[in-house]
C-alpha positions as CSV (number, residue, x, y, z in Angstrom):
1,M,65.1,105.1,181.1
2,R,68.1,103.2,182.4
3,A,67.7,101.5,185.8
4,V,69.4,98.9,187.9
5,V,67.2,95.7,188.2
6,A,67.7,92.5,190.1
7,T,67.3,89.6,187.7
8,E,66.5,87.3,190.7
9,P,67.1,87.3,194.5
10,G,70.7,86.8,195.2
11,G,74.2,88.3,195.5
12,P,75.5,91.5,194.0
13,E,76.0,89.8,190.7
14,V,72.2,89.8,190.1
15,L,72.2,93.6,189.7
16,T,72.3,94.7,186.1
17,I,71.4,97.8,184.0
18,A,68.2,97.6,181.9
19,E,65.9,99.8,179.9
20,V,62.5,100.2,181.7
21,A,59.5,102.3,181.3
22,D,59.7,105.9,182.4
23,P,57.7,106.7,185.6
24,V,55.0,109.4,185.4
25,A,54.2,111.9,188.1
26,A,50.7,111.2,189.4
27,A,48.6,113.7,191.3
28,G,50.5,115.0,194.3
29,E,53.9,113.6,193.0
30,V,57.1,115.1,191.7
31,L,59.1,113.5,188.9
32,I,62.8,113.8,189.6
33,K,65.6,113.5,187.1
34,V,68.1,111.6,189.2
35,A,71.6,112.9,189.6
36,A,72.6,110.4,192.2
37,T,71.3,107.8,194.7
38,A,73.0,106.2,197.8
39,I,73.3,102.7,199.1
40,N,71.5,101.6,202.3
41,K,71.7,98.3,204.2
42,A,68.0,97.8,203.3
43,D,68.9,97.8,199.6
44,T,71.1,94.7,200.1
45,L,68.3,93.0,201.9
46,Q,65.8,93.8,199.1
47,R,68.3,92.5,196.5
48,R,68.4,89.2,198.4
49,G,64.6,89.0,198.5
50,H,64.2,89.7,202.2
51,Y,62.8,93.3,202.3
52,P,60.2,93.9,199.5
53,P,59.1,97.5,198.8
54,P,55.8,98.7,200.3
55,P,52.7,97.9,198.4
56,G,52.3,100.0,195.3
57,A,56.0,101.1,195.3
58,S,58.4,100.5,192.5
59,E,60.3,97.2,192.4
60,I,63.5,99.1,191.6
61,I,65.8,99.4,194.6
62,G,66.8,102.8,196.1
63,M,65.5,104.7,199.1
64,E,66.9,108.2,198.4
65,C,68.1,110.4,195.6
66,S,69.2,113.8,194.5
67,G,68.5,115.5,191.2
68,T,66.4,118.1,189.5
69,V,62.6,118.4,189.2
70,A,61.5,117.0,185.8
71,A,57.8,117.4,186.0
72,L,55.0,118.1,188.5
73,G,51.9,116.0,189.1
74,E,48.5,117.6,189.4
75,G,48.1,119.8,192.5
76,V,51.7,120.1,193.3
77,T,52.9,123.6,194.3
78,G,56.1,125.0,195.7
79,W,58.4,123.4,193.1
80,A,59.3,124.3,189.6
81,V,60.9,122.3,186.8
82,G,64.7,122.5,187.2
83,D,64.8,122.9,191.0
84,R,67.6,121.2,192.8
85,V,66.1,118.6,195.2
86,C,66.8,115.5,197.2
87,A,64.1,113.1,198.3
88,L,63.2,110.3,200.7
89,L,61.9,107.4,198.6
90,A,60.0,104.2,199.3
91,A,61.8,102.7,196.3
92,G,63.0,103.5,192.8
93,G,66.2,105.4,193.3
94,Y,68.6,103.3,191.2
95,A,67.3,104.8,188.0
96,E,67.4,107.9,185.8
97,L,63.9,109.1,186.8
98,V,61.8,108.5,189.9
99,N,58.4,109.8,191.1
100,V,57.9,110.6,194.7
101,P,55.2,112.2,196.9
102,A,55.7,115.9,197.0
103,G,56.0,116.0,200.8
104,Q,59.0,113.8,200.6
105,V,60.9,116.1,198.3
106,M,63.4,118.5,200.0
107,P,65.6,121.3,198.8
108,V,69.3,120.6,198.5
109,P,70.9,122.4,201.5
110,D,73.0,125.4,200.7
111,G,76.7,124.5,200.3
112,V,76.0,120.9,199.3
113,D,76.7,119.8,195.7
114,L,73.9,117.9,193.9
115,V,75.6,114.5,193.9
116,T,76.6,114.6,197.6
117,A,73.1,115.6,198.5
118,A,72.0,112.0,197.6
119,A,73.7,110.9,200.8
120,L,71.5,113.0,203.0
121,P,67.7,112.1,202.9
122,E,67.8,108.6,204.5
123,V,70.3,109.4,207.2
124,A,68.9,112.8,208.1
125,C,65.3,111.5,208.3
126,T,66.3,108.4,210.2
127,V,68.4,110.2,212.8
128,W,66.2,113.2,213.3
129,S,63.0,111.2,213.6
130,N,64.4,108.5,215.9
131,V,66.9,110.3,218.1
132,F,65.1,113.6,218.4
133,M,61.4,113.3,217.5
134,V,60.8,109.9,219.1
135,A,63.5,109.5,221.8
136,G,63.7,113.3,222.6
137,L,67.4,113.6,223.1
138,Q,68.1,116.8,224.9
139,P,71.2,119.1,225.2
140,G,73.5,117.7,227.9
141,E,72.1,114.2,227.6
142,T,74.3,111.2,226.5
143,L,73.7,109.4,223.2
144,L,75.2,106.0,222.4
145,V,75.4,105.3,218.7
146,H,76.1,101.7,217.6
147,G,78.0,101.5,214.3
148,G,79.2,105.0,214.4
149,S,81.2,104.8,211.2
150,G,78.3,104.0,208.9
151,G,76.1,106.4,207.1
152,I,73.5,106.7,209.9
153,G,76.2,106.6,212.6
154,T,78.4,109.4,211.1
155,F,75.4,111.6,210.8
156,A,74.0,110.9,214.2
157,I,77.3,111.7,215.9
158,Q,77.6,115.1,214.2
159,L,73.9,116.1,214.7
160,A,73.9,115.2,218.4
161,A,77.2,116.9,219.0
162,A,76.0,120.0,217.1
163,L,72.9,120.1,219.3
164,K,75.1,119.9,222.5
165,S,74.6,116.3,223.5
166,R,77.4,114.1,224.6
167,V,78.1,111.2,222.1
168,L,79.5,107.7,222.7
169,T,79.9,105.3,219.8
170,T,81.0,101.8,218.9
171,A,82.9,100.8,215.8
172,G,85.1,97.9,214.8
173,S,88.6,99.4,214.0
174,A,91.0,102.1,215.1
175,E,90.5,103.9,211.7
176,K,86.8,104.0,212.1
177,L,87.0,105.1,215.7
178,A,89.3,107.9,214.8
179,V,86.8,109.2,212.2
180,C,84.1,109.0,214.9
181,R,86.2,111.2,217.2
182,E,86.8,113.7,214.4
183,L,83.1,113.9,213.9
184,G,82.4,114.7,217.6
185,A,82.2,111.5,219.5
186,E,83.6,112.0,223.0
187,V,84.0,108.3,223.9
188,T,84.7,105.7,221.3
189,I,84.5,101.9,221.9
190,N,86.0,99.1,219.8
191,Y,83.3,96.5,220.1
192,R,85.7,93.8,219.0
193,E,88.0,94.4,222.0
194,E,85.9,96.2,224.7
195,D,82.7,95.6,226.5
196,F,80.6,98.6,225.5
197,V,78.3,98.1,228.5
198,A,81.1,98.6,231.0
199,V,82.4,101.6,229.2
200,V,79.0,103.3,228.9
201,K,78.2,102.6,232.6
202,Q,81.5,104.1,233.6
203,A,80.5,107.2,231.6
204,G,77.2,107.4,233.5
205,G,74.9,105.4,231.2
206,A,73.2,106.4,228.0
207,D,70.1,108.5,228.0
208,V,69.4,107.5,224.4
209,I,70.8,104.5,222.5
210,L,70.5,104.3,218.7
211,D,70.7,100.6,217.8
212,N,70.9,98.8,214.5
213,M,71.7,95.3,216.0
214,G,68.4,94.3,217.5
215,A,68.1,91.0,219.4
216,S,71.8,90.3,220.0
217,Y,72.3,93.7,221.8
218,L,68.9,93.9,223.5
219,E,69.8,92.8,227.0
220,R,73.1,94.6,227.0
221,N,71.6,97.8,225.7
222,V,69.0,97.9,228.4
223,D,71.9,97.3,230.9
224,A,73.7,100.3,229.5
225,L,70.7,102.7,229.8
226,A,70.7,105.5,232.3
227,T,67.7,106.1,234.5
228,E,64.8,107.0,232.2
229,G,66.9,106.0,229.2
230,R,65.4,105.3,225.8
231,L,66.5,102.5,223.6
232,V,65.6,103.0,219.9
233,I,66.0,99.9,217.7
234,I,66.1,100.7,214.0
235,G,67.7,97.4,212.6
236,M,67.9,93.7,213.1
237,Q,71.5,92.9,212.0
238,G,71.8,90.8,215.2
239,G,68.5,88.9,214.9
240,V,64.9,89.3,215.9
241,N,64.4,87.2,219.1
242,G,66.1,88.4,222.2
243,Q,65.9,88.1,226.0
244,L,64.7,91.1,228.1
245,D,64.7,91.4,231.9
246,I,61.6,93.5,232.4
247,G,62.7,94.1,236.0
248,V,65.8,95.9,234.9
249,L,63.8,98.1,232.6
250,L,61.3,98.9,235.3
251,R,64.0,99.8,237.8
252,K,65.4,102.2,235.3
253,R,62.0,103.5,234.2
254,G,63.3,102.9,230.7
255,A,61.7,102.6,227.3
256,V,62.4,100.2,224.4
257,I,61.2,101.6,221.1
258,A,61.3,99.9,217.7
259,T,60.7,102.0,214.5
260,A,60.8,101.7,210.7
261,L,60.9,104.6,208.3
262,R,60.2,103.0,204.9
263,S,56.8,101.6,205.7
264,R,55.4,104.7,207.3
265,P,52.4,106.4,205.6
266,V,53.3,109.2,203.2
267,A,51.8,111.8,205.6
268,E,54.2,110.7,208.4
269,K,57.2,110.7,206.1
270,S,56.3,114.1,204.8
271,A,56.1,115.5,208.3
272,I,59.5,114.1,209.1
273,C,60.9,115.6,205.9
274,A,59.5,119.0,206.8
275,S,60.9,118.8,210.3
276,V,64.3,117.9,208.8
277,V,64.3,120.9,206.5
278,E,63.4,123.1,209.4
279,H,65.8,121.9,212.0
280,V,68.6,119.9,210.3
281,W,69.2,121.7,207.0
282,P,70.4,125.0,208.7
283,L,73.1,123.0,210.5
284,V,74.2,121.4,207.2
285,A,74.2,124.7,205.5
286,A,76.3,126.2,208.3
287,G,78.8,123.3,208.0
288,Q,78.2,122.0,211.4
289,V,76.9,118.7,210.0
290,R,77.9,117.1,206.7
291,P,77.3,114.0,204.7
292,V,80.2,111.6,204.9
293,V,80.8,110.0,201.5
294,H,83.2,107.1,201.3
295,T,83.1,106.8,197.5
296,T,81.1,107.6,194.4
297,M,80.5,105.1,191.6
298,P,78.4,105.0,188.4
299,L,75.0,103.4,188.4
300,A,76.3,100.5,186.3
301,D,78.6,99.6,189.2
302,A,75.7,99.0,191.7
303,G,76.8,95.4,192.2
304,E,80.3,96.5,193.2
305,A,78.8,99.1,195.5
306,H,76.7,96.4,197.2
307,R,79.8,94.3,197.7
308,L,81.5,97.2,199.4
309,M,78.5,97.8,201.6
310,E,78.4,94.2,202.7
311,S,82.1,94.1,203.4
312,S,81.7,96.8,206.0
313,A,85.0,98.3,204.7
314,H,83.4,101.7,204.1
315,I,83.1,104.8,206.3
316,G,79.9,106.8,205.7
317,K,77.8,106.6,202.6
318,I,78.4,105.0,199.1
319,V,76.9,107.1,196.3
320,L,75.8,106.0,192.8
321,T,75.7,108.6,190.0
322,A,72.9,108.2,187.4
């Protein structure tokens, strides 16, 4: 099969198309003929040699895909060859075929075309598991989303708004903030020009903060929390070592939670996928939540797609077609 491989750790130029051995569905796995995959920040880190796949996973980059079922491993039920699916992967998405544990395979939501469906698994599972399953965002509570114009941000805004929460978000340009408002954000903050802490405090504080920055925002995020607020850290774009005033956190009875999705055991990821299908897919099928796709490129243009991701000029997801 054709797949994108990194010839060595480095910039986007190290990504090239190569012929590699076809994967085979082992017991409990589904083999998917890939229609499309989508770019994630973690993909660019893996390309540079900073984020290796979990032990036993493919060395091929790619944490999500859409396509059709090509074969079923021993013991797999509930799927048939030819079914339209999308899947949350540990790795292997930048290829024509990928095998995945059956519990991480999900049906394509009604009303979503097969290519666009590739933009759903990672954002849906990340947002649902962190904002709702872990942080327990409730209707009427306030969610602050950092990086609201990215793939995760655009989905988080829509899902929280659809479930009757109030959404505040940060982004770095007027164009991106306008998109965030269209998606349901009530308050938008240009982080290049405004102090998000002051704006969030004026709005009453955030009950939940979804943060991709890590260390550089830690102290300010805690300051922006409402009483009993929950800060969920899912990225380290701003570094790994930060200062935290425990006294502030105690006075607010707040919580700081850090999570990762890719490294979780298969059973946990399968439970998240099942919960997403139950709670999120009906909202997608009803048109209340949609994947935001900035552009679609062929698999051979993976390097250019990575350049676009790292430029931060995109809004939503970047999709590669196999």
